[in-house]
LUMBAPA-189475 format. One line per 3 residues: number of its first residue (from 1); their letters; for each residue x, y, z of N, C-alpha, C. Coordinates in Angstrom, 3 decimals, always signed. Example, Ala and Ser with C-alpha at 12.3 -4.5 7.8 and 13.67 -1.06 7.14 Angstrom:
BEGIN
1) as) +13.190:-5.690:+7.800:+12.300:-4.500:+7.800:+13.200:-3.300:+7.800 ~ +12.850:-2.250:+7.080:+13.670:-1.060:+7.140:+12.900:+0.030:+7.870
end
This chain:
BEGIN
1) mni) +7.098:+20.511:-34.871:+7.523:+19.249:-34.555:+8.363:+19.159:-33.066 ~ +9.351:+20.171:-33.368:+10.234:+20.317:-31.787:+9.256:+20.486:-30.564 ~ +8.239:+21.244:-30.598:+7.376:+21.210:-29.459:+6.745:+19.956:-28.980
4) lff) +6.232:+19.434:-30.155:+5.685:+17.946:-29.764:+6.799:+17.075:-29.023 ~ +8.070:+17.223:-29.375:+9.047:+16.241:-28.916:+9.336:+16.736:-27.358 ~ +9.306:+18.072:-27.104:+9.672:+18.601:-25.981:+8.562:+18.522:-24.951
7) iiy) +7.215:+18.423:-25.495:+5.899:+17.917:-24.469:+6.064:+16.652:-24.184 ~ +6.371:+15.571:-25.297:+6.559:+14.136:-24.636:+7.613:+13.987:-23.725 ~ +8.543:+14.697:-24.171:+9.794:+14.541:-23.320:+9.191:+15.317:-21.623
10) iii) +8.735:+16.256:-21.835:+8.538:+16.568:-20.091:+7.293:+15.935:-19.555 ~ +6.311:+15.254:-20.543:+5.446:+14.345:-19.786:+6.443:+13.087:-19.431 ~ +7.138:+12.590:-19.768:+8.068:+11.208:-19.722:+8.918:+11.637:-18.455
13) fil) +9.467:+12.679:-18.380:+10.134:+13.117:-17.212:+9.168:+13.582:-15.976 ~ +7.900:+13.702:-15.962:+7.014:+13.854:-14.653:+6.565:+12.397:-14.543 ~ +6.327:+11.972:-15.112:+6.229:+10.363:-14.753:+6.992:+9.811:-14.346
16) aft) +8.301:+9.877:-14.506:+9.629:+9.195:-14.390:+9.929:+9.481:-12.965 ~ +9.595:+11.117:-12.631:+9.978:+11.568:-11.605:+9.139:+11.369:-10.392 ~ +8.087:+11.004:-10.535:+6.713:+10.585:-9.631:+7.258:+9.218:-9.331
19) fai) +7.750:+8.126:-10.058:+8.011:+6.947:-9.581:+9.379:+6.971:-8.829 ~ +10.351:+7.864:-9.068:+11.551:+8.089:-8.130:+11.111:+8.852:-6.800 ~ +10.139:+9.713:-6.712:+9.655:+10.354:-5.550:+8.921:+8.902:-4.622
22) gav) +8.435:+8.170:-5.154:+7.853:+7.063:-4.439:+9.386:+6.085:-3.954 ~ +10.052:+5.759:-4.767:+10.971:+5.173:-4.648:+12.016:+5.514:-3.352 ~ +12.076:+6.757:-3.297:+13.128:+7.325:-2.531:+12.450:+7.619:-1.101
25) sfa) +10.968:+7.919:-1.392:+10.190:+8.206:+0.132:+9.967:+6.959:+1.036 ~ +9.471:+5.946:+0.165:+8.961:+4.772:+0.957:+9.702:+3.409:+0.229 ~ +9.254:+3.078:-1.085:+9.865:+1.836:-1.564:+9.844:+1.858:-3.196
28) pwl) +10.457:+1.197:-3.906:+10.184:+1.419:-5.363:+9.131:+0.348:-5.436 ~ +8.104:+0.607:-6.642:+7.202:-0.454:-6.783:+7.587:-1.785:-7.151 ~ +7.279:-2.793:-6.446:+6.972:-4.150:-6.983:+5.993:-4.767:-5.983
31) pch) +5.100:-5.474:-7.473:+3.813:-5.754:-6.968:+3.939:-7.071:-6.054 ~ +2.955:-7.038:-5.097:+2.718:-7.886:-4.217:+2.577:-9.561:-5.316 ~ +2.717:-10.583:-4.598:+2.680:-11.808:-5.459:+1.566:-12.070:-5.227
34) tkd) +0.675:-12.528:-6.315:-0.706:-12.985:-6.588:-0.864:-14.267:-5.607 ~ +0.007:-14.960:-5.373:-0.200:-16.685:-4.416:+0.077:-15.798:-2.782 ~ +0.229:-14.545:-2.477:+0.573:-14.099:-1.135:-0.687:-13.420:-0.813
37) mer) -1.485:-12.972:-1.661:-2.691:-12.434:-1.340:-3.724:-13.266:-0.438 ~ -3.807:-14.458:-0.217:-4.677:-14.978:+0.374:-3.710:-15.052:+2.058 ~ -2.548:-15.042:+2.084:-1.669:-15.074:+3.282:-1.795:-13.923:+3.591
40) ifk) -1.707:-12.619:+3.188:-2.002:-11.071:+3.638:-3.106:-11.083:+4.223 ~ -4.195:-11.398:+3.661:-5.369:-11.089:+3.998:-6.049:-12.258:+5.271 ~ -5.261:-13.259:+5.040:-5.653:-14.111:+6.575:-5.060:-13.521:+7.689
43) lan) -4.039:-12.887:+7.858:-3.509:-12.091:+8.652:-4.445:-10.977:+9.085 ~ -4.561:-10.463:+7.943:-5.528:-8.787:+8.054:-6.926:-9.220:+8.947 ~ -7.485:-10.325:+8.616:-8.452:-10.521:+9.361:-9.501:-9.622:+8.883
46) lke) -9.859:-9.159:+8.062:-10.794:-8.166:+7.985:-12.180:-8.493:+8.111 ~ -12.845:-7.684:+8.667:-14.424:-7.977:+8.651:-15.225:-7.054:+7.633 ~ -16.332:-7.449:+7.378:-17.165:-6.287:+6.354:-17.364:-4.969:+6.935
49) gei) -16.962:-3.913:+6.142:-17.062:-2.735:+6.475:-16.062:-2.187:+7.150 ~ -15.063:-2.893:+7.377:-13.711:-2.280:+8.006:-12.940:-1.323:+7.310 ~ -12.332:-0.487:+7.582:-11.255:+0.333:+7.080:-9.983:-0.182:+6.799
52) fyd) -9.652:-0.619:+5.678:-8.262:-1.039:+4.998:-7.433:-0.093:+4.296 ~ -6.224:-0.108:+4.818:-5.557:+1.109:+3.585:-4.088:+0.272:+3.244 ~ -3.695:+0.781:+2.104:-2.830:+0.087:+1.292:-1.925:+1.180:+1.435
55) lgc) -0.465:+1.368:+1.772:-0.073:+2.579:+1.771:+1.213:+2.215:+0.548 ~ +0.930:+3.100:-0.609:+1.846:+2.982:-1.416:+1.227:+1.834:-2.539 ~ +0.007:+2.075:-2.904:-0.731:+1.044:-3.386:-0.510:+0.281:-4.728
58) gdg) +0.466:+0.811:-5.396:+0.844:+0.610:-6.754:-0.110:+0.255:-7.663 ~ -0.569:-1.061:-8.342:-1.326:-1.450:-9.214:-2.750:-1.407:-8.707 ~ -2.908:-1.300:-6.838:-4.179:-1.351:-6.133:-4.738:-2.923:-6.438
61) rtv) -3.792:-3.962:-6.372:-4.658:-5.183:-6.320:-4.931:-5.540:-4.909 ~ -4.050:-5.131:-3.736:-4.668:-5.278:-2.710:-5.859:-4.582:-2.068 ~ -5.931:-3.553:-2.999:-7.398:-2.743:-2.083:-8.577:-3.253:-3.051
64) fya) -8.258:-3.932:-4.272:-9.419:-4.336:-4.942:-9.793:-5.596:-4.319 ~ -8.721:-6.406:-3.908:-9.174:-7.716:-3.344:-9.603:-7.442:-2.003 ~ -9.370:-6.486:-1.166:-9.950:-6.307:-0.013:-11.225:-5.946:-0.105
67) gkn) -11.772:-5.213:-1.079:-12.897:-4.383:-1.334:-14.047:-5.583:-1.608 ~ -13.222:-6.335:-2.478:-14.156:-7.565:-3.523:-14.588:-8.835:-2.408 ~ -13.377:-9.197:-1.878:-13.423:-10.603:-1.095:-13.929:-10.163:+0.472
70) yka) -13.350:-9.249:+0.826:-14.051:-8.974:+2.419:-14.919:-7.702:+2.690 ~ -15.374:-7.128:+1.398:-16.473:-6.144:+1.427:-15.859:-5.012:+2.565 ~ -14.544:-4.743:+2.852:-14.036:-3.724:+3.632:-13.701:-2.518:+2.598
73) nat) -13.909:-1.365:+3.302:-13.685:-0.128:+2.684:-12.312:+0.247:+2.603 ~ -11.810:-0.112:+1.407:-10.446:-0.227:+1.255:-9.929:+1.348:+0.231 ~ -8.878:+1.615:+0.723:-8.387:+2.946:+0.177:-7.012:+2.673:-0.066
76) gle) -6.565:+2.944:-1.468:-5.254:+3.127:-1.590:-4.503:+4.388:-1.707 ~ -3.348:+4.327:-1.283:-2.630:+5.757:-1.482:-1.321:+5.616:-2.344 ~ -1.130:+6.288:-3.059:-0.314:+6.306:-4.090:+0.145:+7.607:-4.581
79) iai) +1.638:+7.828:-4.886:+2.151:+9.096:-5.169:+2.715:+8.774:-6.729 ~ +3.062:+7.766:-7.099:+3.213:+7.810:-8.590:+2.150:+7.794:-9.489 ~ +2.266:+8.980:-10.311:+1.124:+9.445:-10.965:+0.696:+8.029:-12.019
82) pmy) +1.375:+7.239:-12.784:+0.874:+6.389:-13.609:+0.426:+5.233:-12.922 ~ +0.962:+4.994:-11.878:+0.159:+3.819:-10.808:-1.054:+4.472:-10.349 ~ -1.347:+5.367:-10.022:-2.542:+5.960:-9.530:-3.405:+5.993:-10.529
85) lsc) -3.077:+6.459:-11.977:-4.165:+6.442:-13.218:-4.400:+4.791:-13.761 ~ -3.400:+4.230:-13.432:-3.849:+2.798:-13.747:-4.803:+2.238:-12.873 ~ -4.713:+2.657:-11.458:-6.032:+2.247:-10.331:-7.218:+3.083:-10.723
88) kik) -7.185:+4.044:-11.204:-8.317:+5.016:-11.326:-9.310:+4.262:-12.632 ~ -8.456:+3.903:-13.520:-8.619:+3.361:-14.898:-9.282:+2.067:-14.436 ~ -8.732:+1.293:-13.921:-9.474:-0.228:-13.309:-10.606:-0.006:-12.627
91) qil) -10.471:+0.917:-11.699:-11.703:+1.486:-10.708:-13.019:+1.832:-11.747 ~ -12.716:+2.694:-12.985:-13.989:+2.912:-13.856:-14.418:+1.230:-14.526 ~ -13.405:+0.644:-14.826:-13.791:-0.230:-15.419:-14.437:-1.617:-14.698
94) kpa) -14.194:-1.460:-13.366:-14.626:-2.482:-12.675:-15.344:-1.574:-10.976 ~ -16.460:-1.111:-11.569:-16.524:-0.121:-10.223:-17.035:-0.633:-8.799 ~ -16.425:-0.133:-7.936:-16.665:-0.860:-6.446:-16.756:+0.337:-5.626
97) knv) -18.157:+0.506:-4.798:-18.337:+1.714:-3.773:-17.469:+1.751:-2.730 ~ -16.894:+0.488:-2.545:-16.145:+0.434:-1.081:-14.563:+0.572:-1.416 ~ -14.330:+0.935:-2.523:-12.763:+1.015:-3.097:-12.484:+2.564:-3.555
100) kfk) -11.282:+3.247:-3.017:-10.926:+4.474:-3.541:-9.561:+4.425:-3.592 ~ -9.085:+5.213:-4.454:-7.687:+5.317:-4.466:-7.423:+7.188:-4.175 ~ -6.438:+7.612:-3.598:-6.130:+8.708:-3.541:-4.564:+8.989:-4.008
103) ykn) -4.321:+9.820:-4.774:-2.956:+10.333:-5.437:-2.634:+11.302:-4.048 ~ -1.744:+10.697:-3.191:-1.375:+11.259:-2.180:-0.201:+10.686:-1.541 ~ +0.950:+11.726:-0.842:+1.715:+11.058:+0.125:+1.202:+10.365:+1.151
106) lfk) +1.472:+9.190:+1.340:+0.981:+8.413:+2.721:+1.215:+8.859:+3.986 ~ +2.507:+9.933:+3.917:+2.835:+10.414:+5.233:+1.773:+11.727:+5.614 ~ +0.994:+11.862:+4.547:-0.018:+13.006:+4.643:-1.167:+12.679:+4.800
109) edl) -1.462:+11.405:+4.953:-2.892:+10.784:+5.298:-3.433:+10.550:+6.602 ~ -4.241:+10.744:+7.167:-4.514:+10.544:+8.390:-5.235:+9.118:+8.710 ~ -4.233:+8.205:+9.577:-4.653:+6.833:+9.412:-5.793:+6.129:+10.748
112) ska) -5.968:+7.190:+11.483:-6.714:+7.216:+12.834:-8.053:+6.402:+12.887 ~ -8.407:+6.118:+11.783:-9.650:+5.278:+11.643:-9.308:+3.817:+11.102 ~ -8.434:+3.633:+10.984:-8.090:+2.456:+10.280:-8.134:+0.981:+10.946
115) dav) -8.585:+0.234:+10.494:-8.451:-1.265:+11.040:-7.500:-2.049:+10.958 ~ -7.290:-1.988:+9.788:-5.915:-2.555:+9.086:-5.421:-1.716:+7.839 ~ -3.907:-2.098:+8.319:-2.881:-1.258:+7.514:-1.960:-2.164:+6.593
118) yff) -1.546:-1.951:+5.486:-0.886:-2.950:+4.414:+0.093:-1.944:+4.035 ~ +1.417:-2.448:+4.039:+2.568:-1.931:+3.028:+3.638:-2.925:+2.605 ~ +4.425:-2.265:+1.871:+5.621:-2.937:+1.250:+6.335:-1.415:+1.218
121) glt) +7.438:-1.601:+2.447:+8.487:-0.242:+2.550:+9.888:-1.113:+2.694 ~ +10.619:-0.156:+2.522:+11.928:-0.355:+2.706:+12.433:-0.459:+4.287 ~ +13.134:-1.222:+4.467:+13.489:-1.202:+6.145:+14.057:+0.270:+6.812
124) gti) +14.445:+0.854:+6.088:+15.112:+2.404:+6.890:+13.947:+3.160:+6.560 ~ +13.217:+3.189:+5.753:+12.146:+4.238:+5.650:+11.111:+3.844:+6.552 ~ +10.750:+2.477:+6.820:+9.987:+1.949:+7.789:+10.384:+2.659:+9.279
127) kek) +11.724:+2.157:+9.429:+12.256:+2.541:+10.635:+12.333:+4.139:+11.178 ~ +12.495:+5.006:+10.072:+12.724:+6.440:+10.339:+11.449:+7.213:+10.232 ~ +10.420:+6.499:+9.374:+9.352:+7.433:+8.921:+8.002:+6.852:+9.424
130) lkq) +7.733:+5.734:+9.034:+6.730:+4.963:+9.075:+6.188:+4.720:+10.232 ~ +7.238:+4.020:+11.109:+6.865:+3.411:+12.459:+6.162:+4.482:+13.571 ~ +6.815:+5.619:+13.220:+6.457:+6.908:+14.265:+4.846:+7.379:+13.922
133) klq) +4.671:+7.389:+12.739:+3.170:+7.706:+12.189:+2.283:+6.481:+12.445 ~ +2.248:+5.313:+12.314:+1.688:+4.451:+13.075:+1.267:+4.428:+14.398 ~ +2.674:+4.842:+15.105:+2.615:+4.540:+16.813:+1.589:+5.940:+16.924
136) rel) +1.854:+6.702:+16.463:+1.230:+7.948:+16.786:-0.234:+8.218:+16.184 ~ -0.662:+7.678:+15.315:-2.164:+7.443:+14.637:-3.035:+6.478:+14.835 ~ -2.485:+5.481:+14.971:-3.268:+4.173:+14.903:-3.748:+3.782:+16.111
139) kpg) -5.215:+3.139:+16.106:-5.843:+3.207:+17.607:-5.445:+1.667:+18.068 ~ -5.561:+1.397:+19.283:-5.142:-0.065:+19.856:-6.257:-0.999:+18.991 ~ -5.545:-2.189:+18.720:-6.435:-3.372:+18.059:-5.901:-3.253:+16.542
142) trv) -5.691:-2.094:+16.174:-5.166:-2.015:+14.507:-4.274:-2.996:+13.918 ~ -4.585:-3.520:+12.938:-3.757:-4.587:+12.572:-2.698:-4.067:+11.526 ~ -1.454:-4.150:+11.613:-0.405:-3.575:+10.385:+0.296:-4.937:+10.087
145) isy) +0.105:-5.224:+8.408:+0.639:-6.182:+7.983:+1.803:-5.445:+6.937 ~ +3.047:-6.140:+7.176:+4.078:-5.785:+6.360:+4.421:-6.569:+5.674 ~ +4.561:-6.578:+4.332:+4.969:-7.480:+3.159:+6.420:-7.302:+3.354
148) tfi) +7.390:-8.256:+3.700:+8.704:-8.838:+3.363:+9.487:-8.314:+4.292 ~ +9.384:-6.989:+4.941:+10.443:-6.101:+5.812:+9.598:-6.148:+7.251 ~ +10.281:-6.307:+8.409:+10.098:-6.172:+9.450:+9.880:-4.788:+9.956
151) vdg) +9.171:-4.422:+10.770:+9.095:-3.194:+11.746:+10.085:-3.250:+12.834 ~ +11.511:-2.562:+12.538:+12.200:-2.428:+13.656:+11.797:-2.110:+14.768 ~ +12.133:-2.862:+16.156:+11.628:-2.720:+17.224:+10.213:-3.266:+17.615
154) wkp) +9.398:-3.549:+16.739:+8.363:-3.942:+16.954:+8.363:-5.644:+17.282 ~ +7.382:-6.392:+17.905:+7.555:-7.880:+18.077:+6.338:-8.022:+17.141 ~ +6.297:-9.158:+16.160:+5.577:-9.161:+15.406:+4.323:-10.436:+16.270
157) svi) +3.111:-10.258:+15.842:+2.244:-11.040:+16.419:+2.139:-12.621:+15.903 ~ +2.588:-12.462:+14.401:+2.611:-13.482:+13.430:+3.846:-13.498:+12.383 ~ +4.538:-14.216:+12.531:+5.179:-14.152:+11.203:+4.878:-15.576:+10.190
160) dkp) +4.307:-15.182:+8.931:+3.906:-15.916:+7.884:+5.203:-16.172:+6.742 ~ +5.569:-17.302:+6.871:+6.810:-17.827:+5.940:+6.906:-19.050:+5.976 ~ +5.653:-19.567:+5.071:+5.742:-21.079:+4.795:+6.706:-22.087:+4.304
163) gdk) +7.430:-21.303:+3.438:+8.766:-22.087:+2.756:+9.777:-21.384:+2.568 ~ +11.347:-21.717:+2.313:+12.188:-20.526:+2.133:+12.105:-19.823:+0.698 ~ +11.498:-20.095:-0.227:+11.233:-19.248:-1.107:+10.122:-18.273:-1.098
166) dns) +9.488:-18.237:+0.101:+8.176:-17.429:-0.112:+8.550:-16.136:+0.820 ~ +7.983:-15.044:+0.444:+8.297:-13.799:+1.187:+7.359:-13.746:+2.631 ~ +8.403:-13.260:+3.584:+7.955:-13.157:+4.891:+6.533:-11.982:+4.884
169) iyl) +5.446:-12.514:+5.627:+4.553:-11.379:+5.725:+4.397:-11.407:+7.326 ~ +4.254:-10.084:+7.768:+4.488:-9.741:+9.297:+3.266:-9.069:+10.038 ~ +2.664:-9.589:+10.884:+1.386:-9.059:+11.504:+1.719:-8.343:+12.737
172) yim) +1.448:-7.381:+13.036:+1.687:-6.182:+13.983:+0.209:-6.006:+14.611 ~ +0.083:-6.455:+15.945:-1.411:-5.748:+16.295:-0.966:-4.609:+17.169 ~ -1.443:-3.297:+17.150:-0.883:-2.279:+17.847:-1.876:-2.206:+19.361
end
């Protein structure tokens, strides 16, 4: 019985540890409000067959939305094991050939083919890590959508904030 408790403890520790890695390396998981999806994708202006990335995709809702509603080739990157497994289970239950998920650190993914990139990241991480990666890898014309937080030093093409209680959504064009 002690071995069983030890195994359960180790599994819980590993799962919690992966959430902590995600929170420290980019942002804690906070789901995008369903009411904001239409606003996000209006700014993304996706066309069928374009390549869309969600950096730190959490439960995968934006990836599924992009694949289903816009027929985009949508990829979600996630480092927290429970969230990644949740996405994979949803993908099995509702298969879509243009949707995929990678258990991967977003900073190790080549984004050079992206047409649109979406993320929710903390201001410090965006400024210190992500901004340089995006500048280095993204091609001219790539749409970058930041949910809630600005990219320090970049001038947004559009700021979508319809009301005081709504989250800001920022569109940048590379």
